[in-house]
Structures are given as structure tokens and as C-alpha cells.
C-alpha positions in Angstrom: -194.7 25.6 125.1 -192.5 22.9 123.4 -191.2 21.8 126.9 -194.7 21.5 128.3 -195.9 19.2 125.5 -192.9 16.9 125.7 -193.1 16.8 129.4 -196.8 15.8 129.3 -196.0 12.9 126.9 -193.1 11.6 129.0 -195.1 11.7 132.3 -198.0 9.9 130.6 -195.7 7.2 129.4 -194.3 6.8 132.9 -197.8 6.3 134.3 -198.9 3.8 131.7 -195.8 1.7 131.8 -195.9 1.6 135.7 -192.0 1.6 135.8 -190.2 1.3 139.1 -188.7 4.2 141.0 -185.2 3.8 139.6 -186.5 3.8 136.0 -188.8 6.7 136.8 -185.9 8.7 138.2 -183.8 8.0 135.1 -186.6 9.0 132.8 -187.2 12.3 134.7 -183.4 13.1 134.6 -183.5 12.6 130.8 -186.6 14.7 130.6 -185.1 17.7 132.5 -181.9 17.6 130.4 -184.0 17.4 127.2 -186.3 20.2 128.5 -183.4 22.5 129.2 -182.0 22.0 125.7 -185.4 22.7 124.1 -185.9 25.8 126.3 -182.6 27.2 125.1 -183.5 26.5 121.5 -186.9 28.2 122.1 -185.3 31.2 123.7 -182.8 31.6 120.9 -185.6 31.4 118.3 -187.6 34.1 120.1 -184.5 36.4 120.3 -183.8 35.9 116.6 -187.4 36.6 115.7 -188.3 33.1 114.6 -191.0 32.7 117.2 -191.6 36.3 117.9 -193.3 36.9 114.5 -190.6 39.6 113.6 -189.0 39.4 110.2 -185.2 39.7 109.8 -185.8 43.2 108.3 -187.7 44.3 111.3 -184.9 43.1 113.6 -182.3 44.9 111.5 -184.4 48.1 111.7 -184.6 47.7 115.5 -180.9 47.3 115.7 -180.3 50.3 113.5 -182.6 52.4 115.7 -180.7 51.2 118.8 -177.4 52.2 117.3 -178.8 55.6 116.3 -180.1 56.1 119.8 -176.7 55.1 121.3 -174.9 57.6 119.0 -177.2 60.4 119.9 -176.8 59.8 123.6 -173.0 59.5 123.4 -172.8 62.6 121.2 -174.7 64.6 123.7 -172.5 63.5 126.5 -169.3 64.1 124.6 -170.3 67.6 123.4 -171.5 68.6 126.9 -168.4 67.3 128.6 -166.0 69.0 126.2 -167.9 72.3 126.2 -167.6 72.5 129.9 -163.9 71.4 130.0 -162.5 73.1 126.8 -165.2 75.3 125.1 -162.7 76.6 122.5 -162.4 73.1 121.0 -165.1 73.0 118.4 -166.6 69.7 117.1 -167.5 69.2 113.5 -168.9 65.7 113.6 -169.3 62.6 115.8 -169.6 59.1 114.5 -169.1 55.4 115.6 -165.5 54.2 115.5 -164.1 50.7 114.8 -163.4 50.4 118.5 -166.4 49.2 120.5 -167.4 51.8 123.2 -165.5 54.7 121.5 -166.6 57.3 119.1 -164.7 59.2 116.3 -164.9 62.9 116.9 -163.8 65.2 114.1 -162.5 68.5 115.6 -162.5 72.0 114.0 -158.7 72.0 114.4 -158.5 69.2 111.8 -157.7 66.4 114.2 -159.7 63.3 115.1 -160.2 62.3 118.8 -161.5 58.9 119.9 -163.9 59.5 122.9 -165.3 57.0 125.3 -169.1 56.9 125.1 -169.5 58.8 128.4 -167.2 61.6 127.2 -164.8 61.2 130.2 -161.8 59.9 128.2 -160.2 60.3 124.8 -157.1 59.5 122.9 -155.7 60.9 119.7 -153.3 59.7 117.1 -153.6 57.3 114.1 -155.7 54.2 114.5 -154.5 51.1 112.7 -156.3 47.9 111.8 -154.2 44.7 111.9 -155.2 42.8 108.7 -153.9 39.5 107.5 -152.0 41.2 104.6 -150.6 44.0 106.7 -151.5 47.2 108.6 -154.2 49.7 107.5 -154.2 53.3 108.7 -157.9 53.6 109.5 -157.5 57.3 110.6 -155.8 58.3 107.3 -158.5 56.6 105.3 -161.1 58.6 107.2 -159.2 61.8 106.7 -158.9 61.1 103.0 -162.6 60.6 102.6 -163.3 63.8 104.7 -160.8 65.8 102.7 -162.3 64.7 99.4 -165.8 65.7 100.5 -164.6 69.2 101.6 -162.5 69.9 98.4 -165.3 68.6 96.1 -167.7 71.0 97.8 -165.6 74.1 97.0 -166.4 76.4 94.1 -163.7 77.0 91.5 -164.7 80.6 91.3 -162.9 81.0 94.6 -159.7 79.5 93.3 -157.0 80.6 90.9 -157.1 77.9 88.2 -154.4 77.1 85.7 -155.8 74.6 83.3 -155.5 73.2 79.8 -158.7 73.3 77.7 -161.4 71.4 79.4 -161.5 68.6 76.8 -157.7 68.0 77.4 -157.9 67.7 81.2 -156.8 64.3 82.3 -156.5 65.0 86.1 -156.9 67.9 88.5 -154.7 68.7 91.5 -155.7 71.2 94.2 -152.7 72.9 95.8 -152.5 74.9 99.0 -149.8 77.5 98.3 -147.9 80.4 99.9 -146.7 83.2 97.5 -143.4 83.5 99.3 -142.7 79.8 99.6 -139.6 78.8 97.6 -140.8 75.3 96.7 -144.2 76.8 95.8 -142.5 79.0 93.3 -140.5 76.1 91.9 -143.8 74.1 91.5 -145.5 77.1 89.9 -142.7 77.1 87.3 -143.9 73.6 86.3 -147.4 74.9 85.4 -146.9 75.0 81.6 -145.6 71.4 81.6 -148.3 70.2 83.9 -150.9 71.8 81.6 -149.2 70.3 78.6 -149.5 66.8 80.2 -153.3 67.4 80.8 -153.1 68.3 84.5 -155.2 71.2 85.8 -153.9 73.1 88.8 -156.3 74.8 91.3 -154.7 77.1 93.9 -156.0 77.6 97.4 -154.4 80.1 99.7 -152.3 79.1 102.7 -150.1 82.1 103.7 -148.2 80.4 106.5 -147.4 83.6 108.3 -151.1 84.2 109.0 -153.7 86.9 108.4 -152.7 90.5 107.7 -149.0 89.6 107.1 -146.9 90.5 104.0 -147.5 87.1 102.3 -151.2 87.3 103.1 -151.5 90.9 101.7 -149.6 89.9 98.5 -152.2 87.1 98.0 -155.1 89.5 98.5 -153.5 92.0 96.1 -153.1 89.3 93.4 -156.7 88.1 94.0 -158.1 91.6 93.7 -156.1 92.5 90.6 -157.8 93.0 87.3 -155.7 90.1 86.0 -155.4 87.8 89.1 -153.4 85.0 87.5 -150.9 87.3 85.9 -150.5 89.3 89.2 -150.2 86.0 91.1 -147.5 84.7 88.9 -145.5 88.0 89.1 -145.8 87.9 92.9 -144.7 84.2 92.9 -141.5 85.3 91.0 -140.8 87.9 93.6 -142.0 90.9 91.5 -143.9 93.8 93.1 -147.6 94.1 92.3 -149.9 96.9 93.1 -151.5 96.7 96.6 -155.2 96.1 96.3 -158.1 95.1 98.6 -161.5 93.6 97.9 -163.8 90.9 99.2 -161.7 87.7 99.0 -161.6 84.1 100.2 -158.0 84.1 101.5 -158.8 84.0 105.3 -161.4 81.3 104.8 -159.0 79.2 102.8 -156.3 79.6 105.5 -158.7 78.2 108.0 -159.8 75.4 105.6 -156.1 74.3 105.3 -156.0 73.3 109.0 -159.3 71.5 108.7 -158.0 69.2 105.9 -154.6 68.5 107.6 -152.4 71.0 105.7 -149.5 72.4 107.8 -146.9 73.2 105.1 -146.6 74.3 101.5 -147.0 73.3 98.8 -149.6 70.8 99.8 -151.2 68.8 97.0 -154.7 67.3 97.3 -155.5 64.7 94.6 -159.0 63.9 93.3 -159.4 60.9 95.7 -158.7 63.2 98.7 -155.2 62.0 99.4 -152.7 64.6 100.5 -149.1 64.9 99.4 -146.9 67.6 101.0 -143.9 69.1 99.2 -142.7 69.8 95.7 -142.7 67.2 92.9 -141.6 67.7 89.2 -144.3 67.7 86.6 -143.4 64.2 85.2 -143.3 62.7 88.6 -146.8 64.0 89.3 -148.0 62.8 86.0 -146.7 59.3 86.7 -148.3 59.3 90.2 -151.6 60.3 88.5 -151.3 57.5 86.0 -150.9 59.8 83.0 -147.4 58.7 82.0 
């Protein structure tokens, strides 16, 4: 529309001024260059919503809908392809990744795969972002957020909790433990000092030998005891406890460990979702938590 108006004005000027052929040609050349520039500006305005009547908000909503559609289409392709190829590999969630054309796929085995949008290719491993002040482990940041959500959703009634009085708690550490693990026993000996420093300890089961093994059965017996924490502590110290059986969360917690990236004991999960494998003395833990 802008081009048509300007063109009409220039052509009318040419007719009135009765310029020669050379001048007419030069004028027309300028006109077409000017028209092309105006056309580009008009097209840009229409795409950005300036001449289309759409507000910025409406354009953002449209872009959001397009992104959601793309995610839904890619998710369907990835799930279908993987189900045909490796049906045993279960998917928990699919979401956009920082890499254009790839999606972050959280697997039931606790790993993250980065899939192409057609589901034909993937790679695994940690993804890093190169920042001006150094490298950032994008994958670990994602695992930490996911781990926090999972741990926060757990019910303390399914844990063995050793805690100071509620009003004295300054920090909480959730620990995946194995009754027969030497360093787990060493860490358990730190419980009185940890509690004195205001640190609550919540135990989740991770008998490394697996379901229906000696370590697993000891944990079940401690859980099913009339005094679970006392029986648990005795078993930790290598003492025999009565064999018992009841409904328990041990197998579920064993599977949960893999999902949050635990593959050894003790494994400490802090309140922000970060994971620290291995033993640490009470005062070192308190310092890490900002208590000392």
C-alpha cells in the first residue's frame, strides 16, 4: 500500500515536469530502489504484528502454541521410535533442550538422553554451556532440580529419621544407605554429633546387593521391628536382630536411588537437590551446610 502511494506521486511528478528520457529513467531507478526498501519495511512490520493488528502478547501466545505443538510432535516420534527399538527403556519426561533441534529425555534408569526431533538419533553424557566466566554443567543442573523435586515429594513416614527437636533443626540431609556398608556405619556413628549441630538425618534404603539379599533382609527386619531406629542402629553395628517381615518401602527406595543418580553408599542429598557421594565427618558436613 505504501509503495503504491509513493509510486503514484513519483509518476505524476514525471508527467507534470515533462522530463527527458534520461531523467525519467533515473527517477524510475530511484523509485524502484525506494519501493523495495519500503516493501521490506512493510513486510517486517506485518510479520512483527505492527500492521497485522496483532499485539505483542498475541504473537507471544502464538509462538508458545507453536513450541508446544513442536514438543508434542517430537515427543510422539521419540516415544514411538524408542518403544519399537528398545521397549524396556522407559521414558519419564521429554522437554526442550538448550540445543536447537534436540530434546532432553529423562529415562527411568536415571539418565538423560538428548534426542533429535525425529527420534532417529540421540547422544548421552553431560552437556556443558560455555559461559564468559567459565563452564556450566547444564545436565547436572537439571539433575539437581529433578532430584530435589523427587526427594521433596517423599513422605517422611517412609524414612528412618534421626533428628534433633524440630525447633533446633538448621538443616536436613537425606541419605541413601546400606546396612552393611562400612562407611555408612562410620557416618551413622556421627548421628549424635550431627543432631547436636542441628542437622536432621533422613535415611532411605539402598541395599547395593539388591532385593532379597542378606543386606536387603536386614533392612526389612529393622523397618518391621517394634523399635525400627534401635534395630536399625544395632544392625548397622553388626549386631544380629530378629528376622521380621511386613509391608515396607525398601524395594521402592532401591529403585528410587537409580532414578536420582545414586550408585554407591552413603549418598547424601542436600535440600537443594545436590548429591554428594561418600562419607564426611559431622563438622565437615556442617561447614558445607553453612552451619559452622
